[in-house]
Every structure is written in C-alpha cells, then in structure tokens.
ROMAR-380359 format. One record per residue: residue in three letters; residue number from 1; x, y, z of N, C-alpha, C in turn. Coordinates in steps of 0.001 Angstrom, whole numbers, m for minus. Atoms other than C-alpha are relative to their C-alpha. Last residue first. Example, Ala and Ser with C-alpha at 12.3 -4.5 7.8 and 13.67 -1.06 7.14 Angstrom:
// ROMAR-380359
@residuo = SER | num = 2 | n.X = m820 | n.Y = m1190 | n.Z = m60 | ca.X = 13670 | ca.Y = m1060 | ca.Z = 7140 | c.X = m770 | c.Y = 1090 | c.Z = 730 .
@residuo = ALA | num = 1 | n.X = 890 | n.Y = m1190 | n.Z = 0 | ca.X = 12300 | ca.Y = m4500 | ca.Z = 7800 | c.X = 900 | c.Y = 1200 | c.Z = 0 .
***
This chain:
// ROMAR-380359
@residuo = PHE | num = 53 | n.X = m721 | n.Y = 1113 | n.Z = 650 | ca.X = 96304 | ca.Y = 92982 | ca.Z = 80879 | c.X = m827 | c.Y = m1215 | c.Z = m30 .
@residuo = ARG | num = 52 | n.X = m625 | n.Y = m397 | n.Z = 1271 | ca.X = 94582 | ca.Y = 96307 | ca.Z = 81552 | c.X = 646 | c.Y = m1160 | c.Z = m729 .
@residuo = LYS | num = 51 | n.X = 1018 | n.Y = m498 | n.Z = 926 | ca.X = 92120 | ca.Y = 95263 | ca.Z = 84253 | c.X = 582 | c.Y = 270 | c.Z = m1380 .
@residuo = LEU | num = 50 | n.X = 817 | n.Y = 1132 | n.Z = 435 | ca.X = 94717 | ca.Y = 93130 | ca.Z = 86017 | c.X = m1084 | c.Y = 429 | c.Z = m979 .
@residuo = MET | num = 49 | n.X = m778 | n.Y = 835 | n.Z = 884 | ca.X = 97157 | ca.Y = 96048 | ca.Z = 86161 | c.X = m837 | c.Y = m1160 | c.Z = m546 .
@residuo = VAL | num = 48 | n.X = m106 | n.Y = m712 | n.Z = 1268 | ca.X = 94592 | ca.Y = 98388 | ca.Z = 87632 | c.X = 738 | c.Y = m854 | c.Z = m1031 .
@residuo = ASN | num = 47 | n.X = 1332 | n.Y = m43 | n.Z = 605 | ca.X = 93757 | ca.Y = 95847 | ca.Z = 90341 | c.X = 21 | c.Y = 712 | c.Z = m1348 .
@residuo = VAL | num = 46 | n.X = 311 | n.Y = 1322 | n.Z = 537 | ca.X = 97445 | ca.Y = 95157 | ca.Z = 91043 | c.X = m1360 | c.Y = 11 | c.Z = m690 .
@residuo = ILE | num = 45 | n.X = m878 | n.Y = 238 | n.Z = 1146 | ca.X = 98280 | ca.Y = 98850 | ca.Z = 91442 | c.X = m352 | c.Y = m1332 | c.Z = m668 .
@residuo = GLU | num = 44 | n.X = 468 | n.Y = m848 | n.Z = 1095 | ca.X = 95270 | ca.Y = 99430 | ca.Z = 93684 | c.X = 832 | c.Y = m229 | c.Z = m1263 .
@residuo = GLU | num = 43 | n.X = 1278 | n.Y = 445 | n.Z = 563 | ca.X = 96131 | ca.Y = 96447 | ca.Z = 95886 | c.X = m464 | c.Y = 835 | c.Z = m1198 .
@residuo = LEU | num = 42 | n.X = m206 | n.Y = 571 | n.Z = 1326 | ca.X = 99809 | ca.Y = 97223 | ca.Z = 96459 | c.X = m1310 | c.Y = m274 | c.Z = m740 .
@residuo = ASP | num = 41 | n.X = m769 | n.Y = m952 | n.Z = 808 | ca.X = 99365 | ca.Y = 99601 | ca.Z = 99419 | c.X = 171 | c.Y = m495 | c.Z = m1441 .
@residuo = SER | num = 40 | n.X = 903 | n.Y = m1090 | n.Z = 351 | ca.X = 96646 | ca.Y = 97345 | ca.Z = 100844 | c.X = 699 | c.Y = 1019 | c.Z = m904 .
@residuo = GLN | num = 39 | n.X = 902 | n.Y = 513 | n.Z = 1022 | ca.X = 99003 | ca.Y = 94374 | ca.Z = 100780 | c.X = m943 | c.Y = 1102 | c.Z = m494 .
@residuo = GLU | num = 38 | n.X = m796 | n.Y = 189 | n.Z = 1208 | ca.X = 101671 | ca.Y = 96333 | ca.Z = 102655 | c.X = m876 | c.Y = m506 | c.Z = m1150 .
@residuo = LYS | num = 37 | n.X = m300 | n.Y = m1329 | n.Z = 554 | ca.X = 99122 | ca.Y = 97532 | ca.Z = 105181 | c.X = 761 | c.Y = m124 | c.Z = m1310 .
@residuo = SER | num = 36 | n.X = 1261 | n.Y = m555 | n.Z = 508 | ca.X = 97795 | ca.Y = 94014 | ca.Z = 105765 | c.X = 229 | c.Y = 1359 | c.Z = m652 .
@residuo = TYR | num = 35 | n.X = 303 | n.Y = 677 | n.Z = 1262 | ca.X = 101330 | ca.Y = 92631 | ca.Z = 106083 | c.X = m1287 | c.Y = 538 | c.Z = m616 .
@residuo = LYS | num = 34 | n.X = m1053 | n.Y = m336 | n.Z = 963 | ca.X = 102305 | ca.Y = 95200 | ca.Z = 108719 | c.X = m329 | c.Y = m605 | c.Z = m1366 .
@residuo = GLN | num = 33 | n.X = 254 | n.Y = m1373 | n.Z = 427 | ca.X = 99001 | ca.Y = 94798 | ca.Z = 110560 | c.X = 1002 | c.Y = 437 | c.Z = m1064 .
@residuo = SER | num = 32 | n.X = 1200 | n.Y = 28 | n.Z = 839 | ca.X = 99407 | ca.Y = 91018 | ca.Z = 110672 | c.X = m339 | c.Y = 1400 | c.Z = m509 .
@residuo = ARG | num = 31 | n.X = m300 | n.Y = 577 | n.Z = 1323 | ca.X = 102979 | ca.Y = 91367 | ca.Z = 111883 | c.X = m1218 | c.Y = 24 | c.Z = m905 .
@residuo = THR | num = 30 | n.X = m925 | n.Y = m900 | n.Z = 688 | ca.X = 102048 | ca.Y = 93723 | ca.Z = 114727 | c.X = 316 | c.Y = m505 | c.Z = m1406 .
@residuo = TYR | num = 29 | n.X = 695 | n.Y = m1193 | n.Z = 476 | ca.X = 99003 | ca.Y = 91701 | ca.Z = 115788 | c.X = 912 | c.Y = 910 | c.Z = m833 .
@residuo = ASP | num = 28 | n.X = m1010 | n.Y = m1046 | n.Z = m144 | ca.X = 100841 | ca.Y = 88402 | ca.Z = 116070 | c.X = m560 | c.Y = 1275 | c.Z = m630 .
@residuo = SER | num = 27 | n.X = m425 | n.Y = 117 | n.Z = m1393 | ca.X = 98133 | ca.Y = 85790 | ca.Z = 116648 | c.X = 1102 | c.Y = 1018 | c.Z = 314 .
@residuo = PHE | num = 26 | n.X = 714 | n.Y = m976 | n.Z = m822 | ca.X = 96649 | ca.Y = 87082 | ca.Z = 113405 | c.X = 266 | c.Y = m164 | c.Z = 1498 .
@residuo = ILE | num = 25 | n.X = m666 | n.Y = m1304 | n.Z = 98 | ca.X = 99299 | ca.Y = 85262 | ca.Z = 111383 | c.X = m650 | c.Y = 1014 | c.Z = 940 .
@residuo = GLU | num = 24 | n.X = m1039 | n.Y = m110 | n.Z = m1024 | ca.X = 97912 | ca.Y = 81929 | ca.Z = 112640 | c.X = 686 | c.Y = 1365 | c.Z = m6 .
@residuo = PRO | num = 23 | n.X = 547 | n.Y = m583 | n.Z = m1232 | ca.X = 94758 | ca.Y = 82368 | ca.Z = 110568 | c.X = 1049 | c.Y = 213 | c.Z = 1102 .
@residuo = ASP | num = 22 | n.X = m322 | n.Y = 907 | n.Z = m1100 | ca.X = 96769 | ca.Y = 81774 | ca.Z = 107369 | c.X = m483 | c.Y = 621 | c.Z = 1313 .
@residuo = SER | num = 21 | n.X = 1060 | n.Y = 1013 | n.Z = m23 | ca.X = 95041 | ca.Y = 83683 | ca.Z = 104559 | c.X = 232 | c.Y = m1041 | c.Z = 1103 .
@residuo = LEU | num = 20 | n.X = 1163 | n.Y = m499 | n.Z = m745 | ca.X = 97208 | ca.Y = 86703 | ca.Z = 105358 | c.X = m1162 | c.Y = m989 | c.Z = 17 .
@residuo = ILE | num = 19 | n.X = m370 | n.Y = m154 | n.Z = m1412 | ca.X = 100374 | ca.Y = 84880 | ca.Z = 104297 | c.X = m1223 | c.Y = 385 | c.Z = 828 .
@residuo = LYS | num = 18 | n.X = m190 | n.Y = 1342 | n.Z = m554 | ca.X = 98785 | ca.Y = 83771 | ca.Z = 101022 | c.X = 322 | c.Y = 65 | c.Z = 1495 .
@residuo = THR | num = 17 | n.X = 1340 | n.Y = 597 | n.Z = m81 | ca.X = 97523 | ca.Y = 87267 | ca.Z = 100261 | c.X = 78 | c.Y = m1389 | c.Z = 620 .
@residuo = LEU | num = 16 | n.X = 641 | n.Y = m580 | n.Z = m1188 | ca.X = 100980 | ca.Y = 88651 | ca.Z = 101079 | c.X = m1404 | c.Y = m565 | c.Z = 197 .
@residuo = GLU | num = 15 | n.X = m687 | n.Y = 549 | n.Z = m1177 | ca.X = 102578 | ca.Y = 86258 | ca.Z = 98574 | c.X = m654 | c.Y = 518 | c.Z = 1289 .
@residuo = ASP | num = 14 | n.X = 464 | n.Y = 1384 | n.Z = m155 | ca.X = 100003 | ca.Y = 87189 | ca.Z = 95933 | c.X = 621 | c.Y = m656 | c.Z = 1229 .
@residuo = TYR | num = 13 | n.X = 1403 | n.Y = m72 | n.Z = m423 | ca.X = 100741 | ca.Y = 90897 | ca.Z = 96452 | c.X = m555 | c.Y = m1406 | c.Z = 236 .
@residuo = LYS | num = 12 | n.X = m36 | n.Y = m396 | n.Z = m1416 | ca.X = 104478 | ca.Y = 90231 | ca.Z = 96249 | c.X = m1412 | c.Y = 63 | c.Z = 567 .
@residuo = GLY | num = 11 | n.X = m507 | n.Y = 1132 | n.Z = m772 | ca.X = 103995 | ca.Y = 88350 | ca.Z = 92989 | c.X = 23 | c.Y = 300 | c.Z = 1490 .
@residuo = GLU | num = 10 | n.X = 1086 | n.Y = 976 | n.Z = m73 | ca.X = 101830 | ca.Y = 91146 | ca.Z = 91579 | c.X = 417 | c.Y = m1225 | c.Z = 812 .
@residuo = ILE | num = 9 | n.X = 1021 | n.Y = m544 | n.Z = m907 | ca.X = 104495 | ca.Y = 93697 | ca.Z = 92458 | c.X = m1145 | c.Y = m993 | c.Z = 161 .
@residuo = GLU | num = 8 | n.X = m570 | n.Y = 65 | n.Z = m1352 | ca.X = 107225 | ca.Y = 91581 | ca.Z = 90819 | c.X = m1024 | c.Y = 484 | c.Z = 1036 .
@residuo = ASP | num = 7 | n.X = 48 | n.Y = 1417 | n.Z = m380 | ca.X = 105102 | ca.Y = 91113 | ca.Z = 87706 | c.X = 514 | c.Y = m197 | c.Z = 1423 .
@residuo = LEU | num = 6 | n.X = 1406 | n.Y = 293 | n.Z = m286 | ca.X = 104622 | ca.Y = 94891 | ca.Z = 87577 | c.X = m188 | c.Y = m1462 | c.Z = 402 .
@residuo = LYS | num = 5 | n.X = 304 | n.Y = m631 | n.Z = m1293 | ca.X = 108388 | ca.Y = 95397 | ca.Z = 87865 | c.X = m1445 | c.Y = m284 | c.Z = 395 .
@residuo = ASP | num = 4 | n.X = m687 | n.Y = 795 | n.Z = m1018 | ca.X = 109013 | ca.Y = 92928 | ca.Z = 85040 | c.X = m316 | c.Y = 531 | c.Z = 1397 .
@residuo = LEU | num = 3 | n.X = 800 | n.Y = 1213 | n.Z = m199 | ca.X = 106379 | ca.Y = 94671 | ca.Z = 82936 | c.X = 627 | c.Y = m913 | c.Z = 1048 .
@residuo = LEU | num = 2 | n.X = 1180 | n.Y = m356 | n.Z = m780 | ca.X = 108187 | ca.Y = 97971 | ca.Z = 83460 | c.X = m864 | c.Y = m1222 | c.Z = 282 .
@residuo = MET | num = 1 | n.X = m457 | n.Y = m505 | n.Z = m1283 | ca.X = 111487 | ca.Y = 96497 | ca.Z = 82312 | c.X = m1197 | c.Y = 328 | c.Z = 900 .
***
C-alpha cells in the first residue's frame, strides 16, 4: 500500500519533470509556476525514496 503510494508520487514527479522540460510551458507563467511548485513539493520525498530503494 505504502509502496504503491510512493510509486504514484514518483510517477507524478517524473511527469512534472517532463512537462517542465518543454520550453513552451514557460510561455504560460501561471502554469509553469504551478508545475514548478508541485514538483518542488514532491522533490524531497522522491529524493529520500531513491536513496532508500
């Protein structure tokens, strides 16, 4: 159950990384800030998870 949730978080983080790697996203400041914040919120969890697994 917990591992499933962690996989879900990692998947969302990867999805946001892909979105933010597209330069076109930065033409919409509001969306780019939203995605950047969401990715930042998940980053610590993903980094800890990657170190442990």
